[in-house]
C-alpha positions, 0 to 999 in steps of 0.5 A, spaced: 211 614 860 217 617 864 224 614 865 222 613 873 216 608 871 220 604 865 225 603 871 220 600 875 217 595 870 224 593 868 226 591 876 219 588 877 221 583 871 228 581 873 225 580 880 219 575 877 225 571 873 229 570 879 223 567 883 221 562 877 229 560 877 229 558 884 223 553 884 226 548 879 230 544 884 236 544 880 239 550 883 246 548 887 244 553 892 239 547 895 243 541 896 238 538 901 233 537 896 237 533 891 239 528 897 232 527 899 230 525 892 236 520 891 234 517 898 227 516 896 229 513 890 234 508 893 228 506 898 223 505 893 228 500 889 230 496 896 223 496 899 220 490 894 226 486 895 224 483 902 219 483 907 217 489 911 220 490 917 214 488 922 214 481 919 215 476 925 222 472 924 221 465 922 214 466 920 215 463 913 217 456 917 209 455 917 208 455 910 215 451 908 212 446 913 205 445 910 209 445 903 214 440 905 209 435 908 206 433 915 209 436 922 214 433 926 213 429 933 219 429 937 219 421 939 224 418 944 226 412 948 230 412 955 232 405 952 236 409 947 242 412 949 247 416 944 243 413 938 244 405 940 239 401 944 241 399 951 243 392 952 238 391 957 232 392 952 235 387 947 233 380 946 227 380 951 225 374 954 218 371 952 213 370 957 206 367 955 209 368 948 209 376 949 216 380 949 216 387 953 216 392 949 221 398 948 219 404 952 217 410 948 215 418 949 213 423 945 211 430 944 208 435 939 201 431 937 198 437 933 190 439 934 185 435 930 189 428 931 184 423 931 188 417 933 196 415 933 199 409 930 206 406 931 210 402 928 218 399 928 221 396 923 228 393 920 231 392 913 234 385 914 238 386 908 241 393 908 240 397 902 233 393 900 227 396 902 223 392 899 224 386 904 222 389 911 221 386 918 216 389 923 217 389 931 212 393 933 205 395 930 200 399 934 194 403 932 188 406 935 192 410 941 188 416 943 192 423 941 192 425 949 197 419 950 204 421 950 208 415 952 208 408 953 212 404 959 217 399 958 212 392 956 206 397 956 205 395 948 200 390 950 196 393 956 194 400 954 187 403 951 190 401 944 191 395 939 197 391 938 198 387 931 203 381 930 210 380 932 216 379 927 214 372 926 207 373 925 205 367 930 203 372 936 200 378 938 206 381 941 212 386 940 219 383 938 225 386 941 231 386 937 235 380 937 239 379 931 243 373 931 248 375 926 254 379 928 255 386 926 251 393 927 243 393 925 239 399 924 232 399 927 227 405 926 220 407 930 215 411 927 209 415 930 203 417 926 198 422 928 192 421 924 186 425 922 181 420 921 180 413 923 183 408 918 177 403 916 182 398 914 184 396 921 180 392 926 178 395 933 181 389 937 188 387 937 190 382 932 195 378 929 192 379 922 195 386 922 201 385 919 206 391 917 203 391 910 196 391 913 198 397 918 201 401 912 196 400 907 191 403 912 195 409 915 196 411 907 188 411 906 187 417 911 190 424 912 197 424 916 197 430 920 204 429 923 210 424 924 216 422 928 222 418 927 227 415 932 232 411 929 237 407 933 243 401 932 243 395 936 250 391 935 251 384 936 257 381 938 
């Protein structure tokens, strides 16, 4: 083999070694490849810690609502201002044994509700929830209804229970005799089935205990609460 042939073979070998070292990715002459690898590693580590960027804001609230209980109905009354019952609506006169009921309005009844029920109660002994006085007991309200006008509790396509004393089919307006501030709560229930324990007519036999037991036996799809204060001089 001539000297010129040996030189060519040595040169070819050196070129092959140089090409192999350039594919390792560790050469300082290629800083971009290291930066890309590090960036990809950070992305892979961060991605599992949160939802994808395309997740709609607040989408988790639906699951949270289902996990914590029924949906919420917005319940209000023009008789209540700043959390207090207006004087006009307290101590309503009895006409033929019936008192004019508090006006109510609501929104947010969920689809699938079969009927609505409403109750208004007061704890005469603060801190003792075992003793309750009821002021309004309504059931069989069509889910399409969104309000009851002043005095309308006894005049709608629904049923009315006993007043506070159990002596008549009527609403009882707040009219506490003792001086001080008293708290009242109105609750509306969207029911997923018709309670079998309630009559299909107004009856003074339906007390607070009877209504609540009947409501508790069927699915409650949503509720709404209105709490207000009444001050007796």
